[in-house]
Residue, then its C-alpha position, 0 to 999 in steps of 0.5 A: m506512506q508509499q513508493g520508497a525503499a522497504a524499511a520500517s522507520v522511526e520518524e523524528r518530529p519536534g518532541l516526538l518519535t513516530v513509529s511509521e509504516h510510510r513504506p512497504l516493509t520487509r519481513v525484518g521491518r515487520i518484525t521490528r515494528s511488531i516489537l515496537c508495537a508490543a511495547i507501545a501496546l502496554a500503554v495504548g492498547a494495541c497497534s491496530k486499535n486506538p484509545v477511542s473506539s470506532a463503534g458508535n461514532r458517526p462517520p463524516a461525509f466528504g464532498t467528492a473533491d474535498s481538499v480542506f479538512t478540519d481536525g474534527q473531520v479527520r478525527a471523525a474519519a479515524y475514529s469511526m467506521y468510515a471506510g473511504p470514498q464510495g467506489f474506491y478500489s479494494e479487493q476481497h480475500p478470505e480472512t486467512y489470506t496474507a497481503p499479496i506478494i508482488v513478484s519482483t527482482i527481489t522475490t525471484a532472486a536465487c536463495g541467498a542472493r543480494p540483488d542491487r535492484w528491486v523492480e516489480l515484474s510484468t508479463e502477459d504469459i501465464a506460464q512465465a508468471r507461474t514460474w516467477a510465482a514459484a521462485s518467489v516462495a521457493c526460499n521460504g522456510d518450509s518451502d511454500i508451494v504454488d497451488t496447481g489450480p488456475a491463475t486468477v487473471t484480471d485486467r490488472y494482474i495475474e495471481f496465484v496462491a501459495y501455501h505451506p505443505g499441509e495447509g490451505p492456500r493463503h499467500p497470494v503471489r501477484v504479477h502485473r499484467e504488462s498490458y496494464l502496468d509497467r514498473s520496470g523503470f522504478d527501483r525501490f532501492h533507488p526510488d525516483s518520482l517516476v513509479g511506473v507507466l500506465e499501458l492502458r489506453p486511452v489515458d483518461d480520468v477513469a484509467v488514471t483513477g483506476v491506476a492511482e487507487y490501485l497503486w495506493y491500495l498495493d502500498h496499504p493492503y489490509a490497512w483499515p482501520d489505521t489508514k483510510p482514504l478521505t477523498s480521491f479525485s482527478r483533474a486535467s493538468n498540462g498534458s497530464i491528469l493529476h489524481t489526488i488522494y487525501f488519507v488519514h493514518r493512525t499511528v503512535g508517537i513516543g513523547l516525553l511522557g510516553p506513547v502518544p496516539l497520532i492522527e496524521l493527514y497526508r496527500d498523495d499525487f499521481r500525475v499521469d502523462t496522457a501521451n505516454g502513460a508515465i506516472v509521477f508520484s509525490e506524497t505530502f505530510l500535511r499535519d497531525a490532527r489529533 
């Protein structure tokens, strides 16, 4: 569901075609998915809603490090107000805000250019981050502009807000802080298992949990209620710390008789080297729990 080349996909499974959001989508991919969803919505309601209402359904309870789930538990998480493990990384933005644009070699390229690498950028220099942010929205249709107000600076990122002339700020543009995360070795056009380097020290359970949940969140912004983490936990493993996130993803497949709601269970593993902070990622589709 994450860390790969940007494109909406239609995944083949026995007897089904699945409209999938397993990787970050380009604008074209989002449009394609919207068209598919509009068609499917005629039969199942809408892509962001499900045939079973979440209202009134009892949320499930999971142990901190649960790794085995019954189909009933997965369905209960999917079709209730269950939000995820307590304390799981999240961000609060005004409802009018879009998901953040992550500054990269793609967003900062000259208008009309076709870069052959898609690598996210990092800096500690706020002026440099602002320049990258402005370049990242310069090619938008009506030329968005970056708000002149101060940047939002956290331990993880530097962020500005862009907007269309005449409208209020609503497009966050984010740059990783190089003191926290280096993704220069991860190219989304040519993805490998190495997805970044955690620069924070020491590399302990707290730091690994933080970066794993942050990376997972970035690839699933505004995903609730269609995508929900079930459990999130770390454990030491051969000179590294392995952090695992189990999550449920609701989507729609196209069966022989028409649209079929699916409830997919996934496992994401983030293995972080305790010496150099290298982050190795893998994702496993476990089953359909409908």
